[in-house]
N, C-alpha and C positions, 0 to 999 in steps of 0.2 A: 225120866227121859220122855220127851214128847212122842206121841204115837205117829204123828205126821208132821211134815214140814211144808210150809207154804213158801212159794217162790214167786212173789208177785211181779218182780222186775226182771226176771231172768228168762231167757228163751226156753220154751218148753222142751224141745228135743235135746237140748244140752242137759237138762235135768234128768230126762229119761236115760241118756247115755251115762251120766254120772251114777245114777241109782243102779243101773245094771252092772256097771263096773265094780261098784262097792259091794253089791249084794250077791252077785253070782260068781261061781267059779269059772275061770277062763278056759276055753278049749285050747287045743294044741296050736292052732293058727294064731290065737291071741297071744300065746307065749312068744311067738315069733315077733310080734310087734309090741311087746311090753318093754318098758325102758330098762328094767333090771330084773334079774331072776329073784326068786323068793328069798333066798338067803341074803341077797344084797339089800332087800327092802327092810329086813329086820335087823341088819347090822347096826350097831351103835355108831352114830355120827359124831365126829369131833372136828372142831376148827383148829387149823394148824398155821403157825407162822414161824419163820426162822430169821436169824440175823447173824451177821459175821462181824466179830470184834477182834481186836488184837489180842494175842495170847500172852501168857505170863512169861514165856521164855523167848529168846531171840529166834526169829524165823518160824514162829509158831502162830497159828491162827486159832480163834475160838468160835465154835459154832454153838449158838444158843437156839434151842428148840422149845417152842411154847405151844401148849394145848389148852383149849377150853372145851369142856364137855357139858352139854346141856343136861340138866337133872332128868328131864323127861325121857332121855335116851338111855338111862340106866335103870336096872331093876333094884328097887329098894325092898329090903326085908324088914318086917316089923319086929323089933326087939322088945318093945314095951309100949304101953299106950301112948307115950310121948317120945318114942325113940325109933327112928328108922335108919337103916344102914344100907349103903350101896358100896360095893367093892369092885375094883377093876385092876387090870394089869396092862401096862404099856411096854411095848418092845420097840427099840430103835436099832436098826442095822445100818451102818455106814459102809458103803462100798466104793472102791476107787475105780478108775477108768477101765481096769482090767477085770472088774467084777470080783475082786478079792475084798473080803471083809477086813477093814482096818480099825474099826471101832464099833461099839454097840453097848446096849444097856437094857436090862429088863428090871422093872420095879412094879410094886403094888401099892395101892393107896385105897383109902376108904373115905366115905362121906357120911356124916351123921346129921340128920335133921330132926325136928321135933314134931312135925305134923304131916299128915298124909297129903294135903294140898300142895305142899312144897315139893314133894316127890314127883309131881306131874307138871312142874313149872317148865315153861319153855322160855322164860325170861331170866332164869337163874342159872349160873354156870359155875363149874368147879375148874380152877386154873391149875396147871401143872407145868413143869419146866425141867429140862435136862441140858447139860453142858458137855461139850466134847472138844478136846484139844487135837488139832489136826495140822498137818503140814499144808502150806499153800498148794492149791490144785483143784481139780474138778472131782466132785463126788456125787453118788446117787444115795439118797436117803429113803429107807422104807420104815414107815411108822405104823404100828399096829395097836389097836385097842381092843381088849377082851373084857366083857362083863363077866365077873368072877362067878356069878350065880347062874346066869343063863348060858354061859360059854359062847354067847354071840360075839362075833369078831368083825371089826371094821378095819380097813387099812388105807393108807395113802402112800403114794410114791412120788418123789420129786427129786430135783437135782440142785446142786449148789456149787458155785465157784468160790473157793476160799482164797482171799487175796493175801499178798505179801505186804504188810503194812510197814515193813522196815526199809523198803526200797525208795521211799520218798521222804523229803524233809517235812512236808506237811501232808497229812492224810486224814481221812474220815472213815469211821465205821459205817455199816449199813444203818439206814434209818429205821427206827422201830416206832410204830404208831401205838400210843398208850392211852388208856382211859384216865390214868392218874400217875403221878410220880411222887413218891414219899421221900422224906429226908430223915435220916436217923440222927442221933445225938452228936455224932462226929461230922455231920454235914454231908454224908454220902448219899447220893441219889439212887433210888431204886425204882425203875419203871414198872408199871403194871400193864402189860401188853393188852391191846384191844383184841388182837387175834381175829379180826374180821367178824367177830360175833355181832349179832343184832344190837343196835344202839338204842338207848332210852332217850326220850325227848330232852331231858335236862342233863344228860351226861356231858362230860368234858372230853376234849381231844387234844393230845400233845404229840409232838415229834421229838423223839429222844435219839441222840447219837453221841459219839465220842470223837474228839479231835486229838490226833496224835502229832506232836510237834517236837522236832529235835532242835529247833532254834530258840530264840529268846524273845519272841513276840510277847508284848504285854497285853494285847487285846486283839480280837478278831472282828471283822465286819462280816456279818452273816446276812445273806439275802435268801429268802425262801418263797416259793410260789406253788400254787396248785393249778393244774390244768385239767379240763374235762376231756372226754373222748374226742371232741372236735378240735382239740388243741387250743381252746380259748382259756386265757387265764381267768380264774374265778376268784383268786385270792393272791395277794402279794404283800410282803412285809419285810422290813429290814430291822436288824437288831445288832447290838454290840455286846460281845461276850468277853469277859476277862479270862486271861490265861491263868490256869491253876496248876500247871506242871506238864509233864510229858503226856499226861492224859487229862483232857479237859472235857468233862461231861456237859452236854448242852440240852436244855429243855426249851422247846418253842411251842407256844400255844397256837392251836389252829382253830378256825371257826367251826362251830358244830351245827347249830340249828339252821344256819344258812346253807349248809351243804345238802344237796339232794342225794337220794339213794343212788349209788352207782360207783363207777370206777374213775379214779383220778390218778394223775401223775404228780408226785411231789418232787420238786427240784430244789436243791440246797447248794449254795455257793458260800465257801468260807475263804476270806482273804486275810492273809497276814501282811507283814511289812513287804515281803518280797515274793511270797509263795501264795498260790491259789489251789484250793481243792474243791472238787465238784462231786456230787452224788445225786442219784435219783432212784425212785422206785415207784412201782404201780401199787396203789392201795385200793381196797374195796370197802365201801361204807354201806352197811346194811342197817336199815331201820326196823325196829320191832314192828311186827305185823305184816311185813312184806317178805314173800318167799326169797330165800337166799339165791335162787337161780335167776333172779331178776337183777340185771346189772345196769339197765337203762330204763328209768321210770317212764320217760316219754314214749319209748318203744313199747313198754309193757302196757301203757294206756292204749296205744294204737292196736295192740294185739287183742284187745277186748272186743273187737268188732264182731266176733262170732257169738258173744254172749250178752253184750250190752246193747240196748236200743240206741238208735242214732241220736236221739235227744240227750240221752245220758252221756254218750261219748262226746258230743259237742260241748256239753256243760263242763266236763272235766278238762277237755283240751283248751277251752277258753279261759280257764282259771289262771290267775297270775302264777308264774313259776314257783313262788314261795308258798302258794296255796294248793298246788297241784297234788302233792302227796296227800294232803288232808282230804281232797275231793276223791282221790283214788281209793283211799282207805274207807271213806264213807260209803262208797258204792258196795264194796265187798262186805262191810259190816252189816249193811242193810240186807244182804243176801247170805249171811252166815247161817249154815244149817244148825250150828250148835252155839248160839249166842251165849256169852258169859264164860266161854272157855278160851284158852290161849290159842287154839287151833281153829282155822277156818278151812274146813276140808274142801269146800268148793274151790276156793282160790288156790290152794296147794295143788289140787288135782288138775285144775285148768292150766296152770303154768308148768306143771310137770309134762302135760301133753304138748304144750307149746315147745318146751325144750326138746322133747323127743322128736317132734316134727322138724325142728331146725337141724337136728343131728342126722336124721334118717331120710328126709325127703328133699334136702337141699339140692338145687340144680342151678339153673340160670337165675332163680329167685330164692329168697330165703325160704326155708322149709315151711314155716307157718303160713306163707302166702300161696303155696302150691295147692292144687286141688286135693291131692292126697293128704297134705297137712291139714287142710280145712276140714275134711271129713273125719280125720283122726281126732282132731281137737274137739269137734262137736259130738261125735259118737263113741270115741274111744276105740280100743282094739276090736277088729271084726271077729265074728264067731268062726268064720271060715274064709280061706283065700284060695282062689283058683288062679294059677299063674301060667302065662305063656311068655317067657322073656325074650323070644326070638321071632323075627319076621319069618313067615313061611309061605310057600306057594301052595295053592289049592290043586295044582295040576291041570292038565288039559281038559279033563272032564268038566271042570267048573270054570273054564275060561282062563286058567292060569293067573287068577287073581291072587294078590298078596294079602295074607292076614297079618296085620301088624301086631306087635307085642302088646299084651294087655294084662290086666289084673282085674279080677272080680272079687269085690269084698261083700260078703254076706253077713247080715246082722239078723239072725234068726229071732231073737227076742223081741225085736220091734218090726219084724217082717219088712226089712228094707235091703236093697241090693244096689251097689254102686260099681260101675264099670269104668275103668281107666284105660286109655289107649295111648301108646307112645307114637304119636303122629310124626315126630321129627327123626326118630331113630337115635336120639341122644338121651334116652331114659328120662325124658320129660313127659311123664304121664299126665294126660288131661282127662277131666271127667267127660265121658261120652254118654253116660246114662246114670241118672236122669240129666237132662240138659241143664237144669238149674236146681239148686237146693235153697234158693232164697226163701221158700216157704218154711224151711226149717230154722232159719236164723234170723227172721224178722222179730 
């Protein structure tokens, strides 16, 4: 490991703030402004996806739950010079609208790899799956993952509306985004869900779903499209699918390399002779090397204003859309504190702070654009906070002047203080001292 790290292209105070955050223990006030508590930070993370298909029995719906677990988020134990093992436990609890448990499952699994480098990979994942038969209705699903060796536990809570596929002559299952679809010797299709995990440059992308038909259609006309967050269609295609029975599985190829990192809406229309079925879902595509909390690459580039020089920002923004991700990654690779590893600590920390600012300092503007958000992103959590959340009068002795609500953030390690005042009375705190921090972010 290198004894020191050079940051030739990054603003110096951001580096100081990052160094202090990573190397020093945080005071109580810092805990108030940290994004997660300590147990959350070490909890194993997993990607989760779900899809609703028709059940095997009449009036039954089937819930499929898919997980992907990054190797680096699990504890591997060395069994032999060329054998490492990680073990984990998954728990799924399905609750109805009255909070009664109607289904659930607990299972264990193990992963075996041959070399130590693989155990630390952030680009390799272990996939898992569970299936539940449920009546049509609305449910809450709690999914937990526990590392069997460290006992660290991560959890996710979500909801799902299970549909009644028997009520329509022509119906469709949910759309499942897959990296691949395999075919067995009998011709049965098996999707390998993408589960929103980071994507490789040369990976493929498919939409998988099932058509349920009580009629005698011989074929279906399928139209499918992708829309970006602005509502613009970035992809559209038509296909003809042959009817194969009451259940017709469908695989549609999607563009991969041409899709930018971010959120999309996929819309699919299936037309039979007399019936039409529609479905849509929001999908998130993550590219390897980009933090998963970034959902809009153009906005992520704009958010770099506190760390990148103006010339660098202009260069990235002026790149063609298809080259923008490459320019974005190049900037962060040039400023990676640990080049050669799968993790870029500076980028991860920067966008974790941006995300925190958006959640906690949002007002009339996005949180990262506010004065508090700016200071938090540059310097991280303060060492100490002095708060006066209410306007108050000084009394007749001091002329009855009103002292407005304020917060004082102290950073003892860098000998800096920032004072924010709520001038409007709407919790819109503006930086009052110093009058400008341009000297810190140029």
